[in-house]
Biopython code that builds the backbone (N, CA, C, O; Angstrom):
import numpy as np
from Bio.PDB.StructureBuilder import StructureBuilder

atoms = [
    (1, "MET", "N", (-3.255, -18.559, 11.141)),
    (1, "MET", "CA", (-1.893, -18.170, 10.775)),
    (1, "MET", "C", (-1.523, -18.836, 9.445)),
    (1, "MET", "O", (-1.760, -20.030, 9.265)),
    (2, "ILE", "N", (-0.951, -18.081, 8.529)),
    (2, "ILE", "CA", (-0.555, -18.591, 7.225)),
    (2, "ILE", "C", (0.875, -19.115, 7.304)),
    (2, "ILE", "O", (1.754, -18.437, 7.837)),
    (3, "ASP", "N", (1.112, -20.305, 6.782)),
    (3, "ASP", "CA", (2.437, -20.917, 6.805)),
    (3, "ASP", "C", (3.258, -20.377, 5.642)),
    (3, "ASP", "O", (3.093, -20.817, 4.504)),
    (4, "LEU", "N", (4.149, -19.417, 5.929)),
    (4, "LEU", "CA", (4.955, -18.801, 4.883)),
    (4, "LEU", "C", (6.012, -19.752, 4.342)),
    (4, "LEU", "O", (6.502, -19.558, 3.229)),
    (5, "ALA", "N", (6.368, -20.767, 5.102)),
    (5, "ALA", "CA", (7.376, -21.727, 4.648)),
    (5, "ALA", "C", (6.894, -22.488, 3.414)),
    (5, "ALA", "O", (7.712, -22.958, 2.623)),
    (6, "LYS", "N", (5.597, -22.612, 3.243)),
    (6, "LYS", "CA", (5.040, -23.337, 2.099)),
    (6, "LYS", "C", (4.787, -22.439, 0.894)),
    (6, "LYS", "O", (4.415, -22.925, -0.174)),
    (7, "SER", "N", (4.986, -21.138, 1.055)),
    (7, "SER", "CA", (4.736, -20.209, -0.040)),
    (7, "SER", "C", (5.821, -20.325, -1.102)),
    (7, "SER", "O", (6.999, -20.475, -0.781)),
    (8, "ARG", "N", (5.417, -20.255, -2.373)),
    (8, "ARG", "CA", (6.375, -20.305, -3.472)),
    (8, "ARG", "C", (6.966, -18.926, -3.742)),
    (8, "ARG", "O", (7.910, -18.804, -4.522)),
    (9, "ILE", "N", (6.434, -17.905, -3.119)),
    (9, "ILE", "CA", (6.850, -16.528, -3.320)),
    (9, "ILE", "C", (7.625, -16.054, -2.091)),
    (9, "ILE", "O", (7.177, -16.239, -0.960)),
    (10, "LYS", "N", (8.784, -15.446, -2.315)),
    (10, "LYS", "CA", (9.554, -14.874, -1.210)),
    (10, "LYS", "C", (8.818, -13.627, -0.726)),
    (10, "LYS", "O", (8.469, -12.756, -1.523)),
    (11, "ILE", "N", (8.587, -13.549, 0.571)),
    (11, "ILE", "CA", (7.822, -12.457, 1.148)),
    (11, "ILE", "C", (8.666, -11.751, 2.198)),
    (11, "ILE", "O", (9.285, -12.394, 3.046)),
    (12, "SER", "N", (8.688, -10.401, 2.132)),
    (12, "SER", "CA", (9.383, -9.630, 3.152)),
    (12, "SER", "C", (8.657, -8.305, 3.354)),
    (12, "SER", "O", (7.972, -7.811, 2.458)),
    (13, "ALA", "N", (8.821, -7.743, 4.542)),
    (13, "ALA", "CA", (8.175, -6.471, 4.864)),
    (13, "ALA", "C", (9.097, -5.661, 5.764)),
    (13, "ALA", "O", (9.832, -6.220, 6.578)),
    (14, "TYR", "N", (9.053, -4.347, 5.613)),
    (14, "TYR", "CA", (9.846, -3.433, 6.413)),
    (14, "TYR", "C", (9.073, -3.044, 7.667)),
    (14, "TYR", "O", (8.206, -2.171, 7.622)),
    (15, "ARG", "N", (9.379, -3.673, 8.752)),
    (15, "ARG", "CA", (8.817, -3.345, 10.067)),
    (15, "ARG", "C", (7.308, -3.158, 10.087)),
    (15, "ARG", "O", (6.802, -2.242, 10.735)),
    (16, "GLU", "N", (6.611, -3.996, 9.402)),
    (16, "GLU", "CA", (5.150, -3.949, 9.392)),
    (16, "GLU", "C", (4.650, -5.075, 10.282)),
    (16, "GLU", "O", (4.884, -6.241, 9.967)),
    (17, "PRO", "N", (3.969, -4.772, 11.384)),
    (17, "PRO", "CA", (3.533, -5.844, 12.280)),
    (17, "PRO", "C", (2.631, -6.881, 11.611)),
    (17, "PRO", "O", (2.697, -8.066, 11.936)),
    (18, "ASP", "N", (1.794, -6.438, 10.685)),
    (18, "ASP", "CA", (0.906, -7.380, 9.991)),
    (18, "ASP", "C", (1.366, -7.622, 8.566)),
    (18, "ASP", "O", (0.619, -8.185, 7.765)),
    (19, "GLY", "N", (2.582, -7.207, 8.232)),
    (19, "GLY", "CA", (3.073, -7.282, 6.858)),
    (19, "GLY", "C", (3.111, -8.677, 6.297)),
    (19, "GLY", "O", (2.675, -8.900, 5.167)),
    (20, "ASP", "N", (3.625, -9.629, 7.062)),
    (20, "ASP", "CA", (3.723, -10.993, 6.553)),
    (20, "ASP", "C", (2.349, -11.594, 6.282)),
    (20, "ASP", "O", (2.152, -12.258, 5.264)),
    (21, "GLU", "N", (1.408, -11.366, 7.177)),
    (21, "GLU", "CA", (0.046, -11.882, 6.974)),
    (21, "GLU", "C", (-0.586, -11.264, 5.734)),
    (21, "GLU", "O", (-1.162, -11.960, 4.899)),
    (22, "ARG", "N", (-0.469, -9.967, 5.634)),
    (22, "ARG", "CA", (-1.062, -9.243, 4.505)),
    (22, "ARG", "C", (-0.426, -9.679, 3.189)),
    (22, "ARG", "O", (-1.127, -9.919, 2.205)),
    (23, "LEU", "N", (0.898, -9.781, 3.172)),
    (23, "LEU", "CA", (1.584, -10.208, 1.952)),
    (23, "LEU", "C", (1.266, -11.651, 1.598)),
    (23, "LEU", "O", (1.175, -11.994, 0.420)),
    (24, "ALA", "N", (1.098, -12.491, 2.595)),
    (24, "ALA", "CA", (0.735, -13.887, 2.330)),
    (24, "ALA", "C", (-0.632, -13.960, 1.651)),
    (24, "ALA", "O", (-0.847, -14.786, 0.763)),
    (25, "GLU", "N", (-1.550, -13.098, 2.069)),
    (25, "GLU", "CA", (-2.870, -13.052, 1.437)),
    (25, "GLU", "C", (-2.760, -12.571, -0.007)),
    (25, "GLU", "O", (-3.418, -13.113, -0.895)),
    (26, "VAL", "N", (-1.926, -11.549, -0.244)),
    (26, "VAL", "CA", (-1.718, -11.051, -1.604)),
    (26, "VAL", "C", (-1.056, -12.145, -2.452)),
    (26, "VAL", "O", (-1.435, -12.356, -3.604)),
    (27, "ALA", "N", (-0.071, -12.833, -1.878)),
    (27, "ALA", "CA", (0.663, -13.888, -2.600)),
    (27, "ALA", "C", (-0.262, -14.990, -3.102)),
    (27, "ALA", "O", (-0.039, -15.551, -4.175)),
    (28, "LYS", "N", (-1.298, -15.301, -2.329)),
    (28, "LYS", "CA", (-2.258, -16.335, -2.742)),
    (28, "LYS", "C", (-2.943, -15.983, -4.056)),
    (28, "LYS", "O", (-3.332, -16.872, -4.814)),
    (29, "ARG", "N", (-3.091, -14.691, -4.328)),
    (29, "ARG", "CA", (-3.814, -14.238, -5.519)),
    (29, "ARG", "C", (-2.887, -13.884, -6.673)),
    (29, "ARG", "O", (-3.353, -13.488, -7.741)),
    (30, "CYS", "N", (-1.572, -14.023, -6.468)),
    (30, "CYS", "CA", (-0.599, -13.658, -7.502)),
    (30, "CYS", "C", (-0.448, -14.754, -8.546)),
    (30, "CYS", "O", (-0.554, -15.941, -8.236)),
    (31, "PRO", "N", (-0.198, -14.341, -9.795)),
    (31, "PRO", "CA", (0.092, -15.319, -10.842)),
    (31, "PRO", "C", (1.392, -16.069, -10.531)),
    (31, "PRO", "O", (2.204, -15.612, -9.727)),
    (32, "ALA", "N", (1.574, -17.203, -11.165)),
    (32, "ALA", "CA", (2.745, -18.052, -10.921)),
    (32, "ALA", "C", (4.062, -17.361, -11.268)),
    (32, "ALA", "O", (5.107, -17.762, -10.755)),
    (33, "LYS", "N", (4.045, -16.346, -12.115)),
    (33, "LYS", "CA", (5.266, -15.650, -12.515)),
    (33, "LYS", "C", (5.875, -14.796, -11.402)),
    (33, "LYS", "O", (7.039, -14.407, -11.506)),
    (34, "VAL", "N", (5.121, -14.495, -10.341)),
    (34, "VAL", "CA", (5.635, -13.656, -9.258)),
    (34, "VAL", "C", (6.577, -14.492, -8.401)),
    (34, "VAL", "O", (6.224, -15.581, -7.948)),
    (35, "ILE", "N", (7.792, -13.961, -8.183)),
    (35, "ILE", "CA", (8.764, -14.707, -7.383)),
    (35, "ILE", "C", (9.052, -14.051, -6.038)),
    (35, "ILE", "O", (9.578, -14.708, -5.140)),
    (36, "ALA", "N", (8.716, -12.760, -5.876)),
    (36, "ALA", "CA", (8.965, -12.092, -4.600)),
    (36, "ALA", "C", (8.055, -10.887, -4.431)),
    (36, "ALA", "O", (7.707, -10.206, -5.396)),
    (37, "LEU", "N", (7.675, -10.639, -3.171)),
    (37, "LEU", "CA", (6.901, -9.457, -2.794)),
    (37, "LEU", "C", (7.600, -8.809, -1.606)),
    (37, "LEU", "O", (8.027, -9.494, -0.676)),
    (38, "HIS", "N", (7.713, -7.490, -1.641)),
    (38, "HIS", "CA", (8.280, -6.765, -0.504)),
    (38, "HIS", "C", (7.437, -5.531, -0.248)),
    (38, "HIS", "O", (7.172, -4.746, -1.158)),
    (39, "ASP", "N", (7.018, -5.366, 0.994)),
    (39, "ASP", "CA", (6.225, -4.207, 1.410)),
    (39, "ASP", "C", (7.128, -3.257, 2.181)),
    (39, "ASP", "O", (7.633, -3.600, 3.250)),
    (40, "HIS", "N", (7.329, -2.063, 1.635)),
    (40, "HIS", "CA", (8.105, -1.036, 2.338)),
    (40, "HIS", "C", (7.189, 0.142, 2.615)),
    (40, "HIS", "O", (7.011, 1.019, 1.769)),
    (41, "LYS", "N", (6.617, 0.154, 3.797)),
    (41, "LYS", "CA", (5.734, 1.241, 4.236)),
    (41, "LYS", "C", (4.594, 1.498, 3.251)),
    (41, "LYS", "O", (4.278, 2.647, 2.945)),
    (42, "GLY", "N", (3.984, 0.428, 2.761)),
    (42, "GLY", "CA", (2.838, 0.556, 1.859)),
    (42, "GLY", "C", (3.177, 0.501, 0.381)),
    (42, "GLY", "O", (2.275, 0.393, -0.449)),
    (43, "MET", "N", (4.449, 0.572, 0.032)),
    (43, "MET", "CA", (4.882, 0.446, -1.369)),
    (43, "MET", "C", (5.218, -1.015, -1.618)),
    (43, "MET", "O", (6.156, -1.552, -1.028)),
    (44, "LEU", "N", (4.456, -1.655, -2.488)),
    (44, "LEU", "CA", (4.680, -3.063, -2.780)),
    (44, "LEU", "C", (5.619, -3.202, -3.976)),
    (44, "LEU", "O", (5.336, -2.702, -5.065)),
    (45, "SER", "N", (6.733, -3.885, -3.756)),
    (45, "SER", "CA", (7.651, -4.224, -4.844)),
    (45, "SER", "C", (7.349, -5.654, -5.257)),
    (45, "SER", "O", (7.348, -6.566, -4.430)),
    (46, "VAL", "N", (7.094, -5.837, -6.542)),
    (46, "VAL", "CA", (6.742, -7.144, -7.085)),
    (46, "VAL", "C", (7.845, -7.554, -8.050)),
    (46, "VAL", "O", (8.140, -6.833, -9.003)),
    (47, "ASN", "N", (8.452, -8.706, -7.806)),
    (47, "ASN", "CA", (9.489, -9.208, -8.696)),
    (47, "ASN", "C", (8.915, -10.386, -9.481)),
    (47, "ASN", "O", (8.425, -11.353, -8.899)),
    (48, "TRP", "N", (8.981, -10.293, -10.796)),
    (48, "TRP", "CA", (8.425, -11.285, -11.709)),
    (48, "TRP", "C", (9.544, -12.127, -12.312)),
    (48, "TRP", "O", (10.656, -11.637, -12.510)),
    (49, "LEU", "N", (9.255, -13.375, -12.600)),
    (49, "LEU", "CA", (10.205, -14.253, -13.267)),
    (49, "LEU", "C", (10.339, -13.887, -14.744)),
    (49, "LEU", "O", (11.441, -13.884, -15.294)),
    (50, "THR", "N", (9.208, -13.580, -15.379)),
    (50, "THR", "CA", (9.183, -13.132, -16.768)),
    (50, "THR", "C", (8.238, -11.942, -16.869)),
    (50, "THR", "O", (7.474, -11.679, -15.940)),
    (51, "THR", "N", (8.279, -11.232, -17.966)),
    (51, "THR", "CA", (7.444, -10.043, -18.145)),
    (51, "THR", "C", (5.957, -10.405, -18.034)),
    (51, "THR", "O", (5.471, -11.290, -18.738)),
    (52, "PRO", "N", (5.244, -9.711, -17.140)),
    (52, "PRO", "CA", (3.824, -10.014, -16.962)),
    (52, "PRO", "C", (2.954, -9.402, -18.049)),
    (52, "PRO", "O", (3.329, -8.430, -18.705)),
    (53, "THR", "N", (1.791, -9.998, -18.219)),
    (53, "THR", "CA", (0.781, -9.433, -19.125)),
    (53, "THR", "C", (0.016, -8.351, -18.365)),
    (53, "THR", "O", (0.141, -8.244, -17.145)),
    (54, "ILE", "N", (-0.759, -7.564, -19.067)),
    (54, "ILE", "CA", (-1.592, -6.543, -18.423)),
    (54, "ILE", "C", (-2.543, -7.208, -17.428)),
    (54, "ILE", "O", (-2.760, -6.690, -16.332)),
    (55, "GLY", "N", (-3.102, -8.340, -17.803)),
    (55, "GLY", "CA", (-4.016, -9.062, -16.915)),
    (55, "GLY", "C", (-3.333, -9.512, -15.635)),
    (55, "GLY", "O", (-3.920, -9.430, -14.556)),
    (56, "GLU", "N", (-2.100, -9.986, -15.746)),
    (56, "GLU", "CA", (-1.359, -10.429, -14.560)),
    (56, "GLU", "C", (-1.009, -9.249, -13.657)),
    (56, "GLU", "O", (-1.083, -9.355, -12.433)),
    (57, "LEU", "N", (-0.629, -8.127, -14.264)),
    (57, "LEU", "CA", (-0.367, -6.923, -13.482)),
    (57, "LEU", "C", (-1.627, -6.486, -12.733)),
    (57, "LEU", "O", (-1.572, -6.104, -11.564)),
    (58, "THR", "N", (-2.743, -6.548, -13.421)),
    (58, "THR", "CA", (-4.022, -6.148, -12.827)),
    (58, "THR", "C", (-4.378, -7.034, -11.641)),
    (58, "THR", "O", (-4.886, -6.535, -10.636)),
    (59, "GLU", "N", (-4.126, -8.328, -11.734)),
    (59, "GLU", "CA", (-4.402, -9.240, -10.615)),
    (59, "GLU", "C", (-3.660, -8.812, -9.357)),
    (59, "GLU", "O", (-4.234, -8.800, -8.268)),
    (60, "VAL", "N", (-2.391, -8.463, -9.505)),
    (60, "VAL", "CA", (-1.587, -8.068, -8.351)),
    (60, "VAL", "C", (-2.050, -6.715, -7.806)),
    (60, "VAL", "O", (-2.154, -6.532, -6.593)),
    (61, "VAL", "N", (-2.327, -5.772, -8.705)),
    (61, "VAL", "CA", (-2.803, -4.454, -8.279)),
    (61, "VAL", "C", (-4.102, -4.591, -7.493)),
    (61, "VAL", "O", (-4.266, -3.954, -6.453)),
    (62, "GLN", "N", (-5.016, -5.408, -7.978)),
    (62, "GLN", "CA", (-6.292, -5.593, -7.280)),
    (62, "GLN", "C", (-6.101, -6.287, -5.931)),
    (62, "GLN", "O", (-6.763, -5.936, -4.953)),
    (63, "ALA", "N", (-5.215, -7.254, -5.876)),
    (63, "ALA", "CA", (-4.951, -7.949, -4.608)),
    (63, "ALA", "C", (-4.388, -6.975, -3.575)),
    (63, "ALA", "O", (-4.754, -7.041, -2.401)),
    (64, "TRP", "N", (-3.504, -6.074, -3.996)),
    (64, "TRP", "CA", (-2.913, -5.091, -3.088)),
    (64, "TRP", "C", (-3.953, -4.040, -2.697)),
    (64, "TRP", "O", (-3.985, -3.595, -1.549)),
    (65, "ALA", "N", (-4.791, -3.649, -3.633)),
    (65, "ALA", "CA", (-5.836, -2.657, -3.358)),
    (65, "ALA", "C", (-6.853, -3.174, -2.339)),
    (65, "ALA", "O", (-7.478, -2.379, -1.638)),
    (66, "ASN", "N", (-7.026, -4.481, -2.251)),
    (66, "ASN", "CA", (-7.930, -5.045, -1.246)),
    (66, "ASN", "C", (-7.469, -4.733, 0.168)),
    (66, "ASN", "O", (-8.241, -4.875, 1.116)),
    (67, "HIS", "N", (-6.221, -4.311, 0.322)),
    (67, "HIS", "CA", (-5.670, -3.935, 1.622)),
    (67, "HIS", "C", (-5.513, -2.418, 1.720)),
    (67, "HIS", "O", (-4.746, -1.918, 2.543)),
    (68, "TYR", "N", (-6.244, -1.693, 0.877)),
    (68, "TYR", "CA", (-6.254, -0.232, 0.849)),
    (68, "TYR", "C", (-4.876, 0.353, 0.603)),
    (68, "TYR", "O", (-4.519, 1.394, 1.155)),
    (69, "GLU", "N", (-4.113, -0.323, -0.226)),
    (69, "GLU", "CA", (-2.793, 0.145, -0.644)),
    (69, "GLU", "C", (-2.796, 0.214, -2.161)),
    (69, "GLU", "O", (-3.360, -0.652, -2.829)),
    (70, "TYR", "N", (-2.157, 1.260, -2.707)),
    (70, "TYR", "CA", (-2.249, 1.473, -4.147)),
    (70, "TYR", "C", (-0.909, 1.740, -4.823)),
    (70, "TYR", "O", (-0.867, 1.932, -6.038)),
    (71, "CYS", "N", (0.180, 1.756, -4.071)),
    (71, "CYS", "CA", (1.497, 2.029, -4.642)),
    (71, "CYS", "C", (2.233, 0.716, -4.894)),
    (71, "CYS", "O", (2.432, -0.082, -3.978)),
    (72, "LEU", "N", (2.631, 0.505, -6.134)),
    (72, "LEU", "CA", (3.356, -0.699, -6.517)),
    (72, "LEU", "C", (4.490, -0.340, -7.457)),
    (72, "LEU", "O", (4.415, 0.640, -8.199)),
    (73, "GLU", "N", (5.534, -1.141, -7.417)),
    (73, "GLU", "CA", (6.591, -1.067, -8.414)),
    (73, "GLU", "C", (6.888, -2.487, -8.844)),
    (73, "GLU", "O", (6.851, -3.413, -8.034)),
    (74, "HIS", "N", (7.183, -2.655, -10.121)),
    (74, "HIS", "CA", (7.352, -3.994, -10.681)),
    (74, "HIS", "C", (8.758, -4.162, -11.257)),
    (74, "HIS", "O", (9.338, -3.236, -11.824)),
    (75, "TYR", "N", (9.277, -5.370, -11.091)),
    (75, "TYR", "CA", (10.598, -5.741, -11.592)),
    (75, "TYR", "C", (10.499, -7.084, -12.296)),
    (75, "TYR", "O", (9.650, -7.910, -11.960)),
    (76, "VAL", "N", (11.366, -7.297, -13.269)),
    (76, "VAL", "CA", (11.496, -8.614, -13.905)),
    (76, "VAL", "C", (12.918, -9.072, -13.606)),
    (76, "VAL", "O", (13.884, -8.512, -14.123)),
    (77, "CYS", "N", (13.035, -10.096, -12.767)),
    (77, "CYS", "CA", (14.342, -10.605, -12.316)),
    (77, "CYS", "C", (15.218, -9.473, -11.800)),
    (77, "CYS", "O", (16.413, -9.424, -12.091)),
    (78, "GLY", "N", (14.625, -8.564, -11.033)),
    (78, "GLY", "CA", (15.364, -7.480, -10.403)),
    (78, "GLY", "C", (15.552, -6.232, -11.237)),
    (78, "GLY", "O", (16.076, -5.237, -10.737)),
    (79, "VAL", "N", (15.141, -6.255, -12.496)),
    (79, "VAL", "CA", (15.268, -5.098, -13.381)),
    (79, "VAL", "C", (13.919, -4.377, -13.422)),
    (79, "VAL", "O", (12.894, -5.011, -13.671)),
    (80, "PRO", "N", (13.905, -3.047, -13.179)),
    (80, "PRO", "CA", (12.624, -2.320, -13.183)),
    (80, "PRO", "C", (11.856, -2.509, -14.488)),
    (80, "PRO", "O", (12.420, -2.421, -15.579)),
    (81, "LEU", "N", (10.573, -2.769, -14.353)),
    (81, "LEU", "CA", (9.681, -2.899, -15.499)),
    (81, "LEU", "C", (9.190, -1.499, -15.832)),
    (81, "LEU", "O", (8.691, -0.793, -14.956)),
    (82, "SER", "N", (9.324, -1.092, -17.085)),
    (82, "SER", "CA", (8.881, 0.247, -17.472)),
    (82, "SER", "C", (7.979, 0.155, -18.689)),
    (82, "SER", "O", (7.990, -0.829, -19.429)),
    (83, "ALA", "N", (7.205, 1.198, -18.870)),
    (83, "ALA", "CA", (6.310, 1.274, -20.022)),
    (83, "ALA", "C", (7.146, 1.535, -21.268)),
    (83, "ALA", "O", (8.245, 2.084, -21.175)),
    (84, "PRO", "N", (6.639, 1.150, -22.425)),
    (84, "PRO", "CA", (7.386, 1.421, -23.660)),
    (84, "PRO", "C", (7.622, 2.917, -23.831)),
    (84, "PRO", "O", (6.747, 3.727, -23.526)),
    (85, "SER", "N", (8.788, 3.274, -24.309)),
    (85, "SER", "CA", (9.084, 4.691, -24.524)),
    (85, "SER", "C", (8.370, 5.175, -25.785)),
    (85, "SER", "O", (8.035, 4.386, -26.669)),
    (86, "HIS", "N", (8.148, 6.462, -25.846)),
    (86, "HIS", "CA", (7.478, 7.045, -27.008)),
    (86, "HIS", "C", (8.530, 7.505, -28.019)),
    (86, "HIS", "O", (8.864, 8.686, -28.102)),
    (87, "THR", "N", (9.028, 6.560, -28.767)),
    (87, "THR", "CA", (9.949, 6.902, -29.847)),
    (87, "THR", "C", (9.115, 7.289, -31.056)),
    (87, "THR", "O", (7.896, 7.117, -31.065)),
    (88, "GLU", "N", (9.771, 7.805, -32.060)),
    (88, "GLU", "CA", (9.058, 8.244, -33.269)),
    (88, "GLU", "C", (8.105, 7.174, -33.786)),
    (88, "GLU", "O", (6.984, 7.488, -34.186)),
    (89, "GLY", "N", (8.535, 5.918, -33.782)),
    (89, "GLY", "CA", (7.713, 4.849, -34.325)),
    (89, "GLY", "C", (6.503, 4.504, -33.479)),
    (89, "GLY", "O", (5.581, 3.854, -33.971)),
    (90, "ASN", "N", (6.479, 4.925, -32.205)),
    (90, "ASN", "CA", (5.367, 4.585, -31.324)),
    (90, "ASN", "C", (4.234, 5.606, -31.346)),
    (90, "ASN", "O", (3.154, 5.339, -30.819)),
    (91, "TYR", "N", (4.463, 6.770, -31.949)),
    (91, "TYR", "CA", (3.400, 7.774, -32.002)),
    (91, "TYR", "C", (2.411, 7.413, -33.109)),
    (91, "TYR", "O", (2.792, 6.845, -34.132)),
    (92, "PRO", "N", (1.141, 7.748, -32.895)),
    (92, "PRO", "CA", (0.163, 7.553, -33.972)),
    (92, "PRO", "C", (0.568, 8.375, -35.199)),
    (92, "PRO", "O", (1.210, 9.417, -35.069)),
    (93, "GLN", "N", (0.195, 7.909, -36.368)),
    (93, "GLN", "CA", (0.539, 8.564, -37.636)),
    (93, "GLN", "C", (0.144, 10.033, -37.614)),
    (93, "GLN", "O", (0.871, 10.862, -38.162)),
    (94, "SER", "N", (-0.971, 10.380, -37.006)),
    (94, "SER", "CA", (-1.485, 11.760, -37.044)),
    (94, "SER", "C", (-0.624, 12.757, -36.287)),
    (94, "SER", "O", (-0.723, 13.954, -36.557)),
    (95, "ILE", "N", (0.226, 12.320, -35.340)),
    (95, "ILE", "CA", (1.013, 13.281, -34.580)),
    (95, "ILE", "C", (2.522, 13.128, -34.782)),
    (95, "ILE", "O", (3.302, 13.838, -34.148)),
    (96, "ARG", "N", (2.938, 12.220, -35.648)),
    (96, "ARG", "CA", (4.369, 12.083, -35.916)),
    (96, "ARG", "C", (4.927, 13.383, -36.480)),
    (96, "ARG", "O", (4.338, 13.993, -37.372)),
    (97, "GLY", "N", (6.061, 13.791, -35.950)),
    (97, "GLY", "CA", (6.706, 15.008, -36.442)),
    (97, "GLY", "C", (6.120, 16.278, -35.878)),
    (97, "GLY", "O", (6.607, 17.360, -36.206)),
    (98, "LYS", "N", (5.074, 16.201, -35.026)),
    (98, "LYS", "CA", (4.436, 17.395, -34.468)),
    (98, "LYS", "C", (4.807, 17.609, -32.990)),
    (98, "LYS", "O", (4.178, 18.410, -32.298)),
    (99, "ARG", "N", (5.822, 16.892, -32.518)),
    (99, "ARG", "CA", (6.179, 17.023, -31.093)),
    (99, "ARG", "C", (6.788, 18.328, -30.784)),
    (99, "ARG", "O", (7.140, 18.588, -29.633)),
]
sb = StructureBuilder()
sb.init_structure("model")
sb.init_model(0)
sb.init_chain("A")
sb.init_seg("    ")
for serial, (resi, resn, name, xyz) in enumerate(atoms, 1):
    if name == "N":
        sb.init_residue(resn, " ", resi, " ")
    sb.init_atom(name, np.array(xyz, "f"), 0.0, 1.0, " ", f" {name:<3s}", serial, name[0])
structure = sb.get_structure()
């Protein structure tokens, strides 16, 4: 049995009988920036203290995939983390103005 009281990450699950155990295992592999994990029917919500790097995101995705789950959503201090938008300045030079 994993002692969740000693975990630095807040862990919660929506009516999953093995949710706490599974999340505790994932939490062990999470970078220090992760402050909370919540499993809602296989969708893992990850709350980060600061914006994660691609490598840190990959660590969490791989840890969750080890439990045959692949749906994740990420937040930074409760705000959804999103990919950069494709504004005019973000397009490669060859396709600017051709949208």
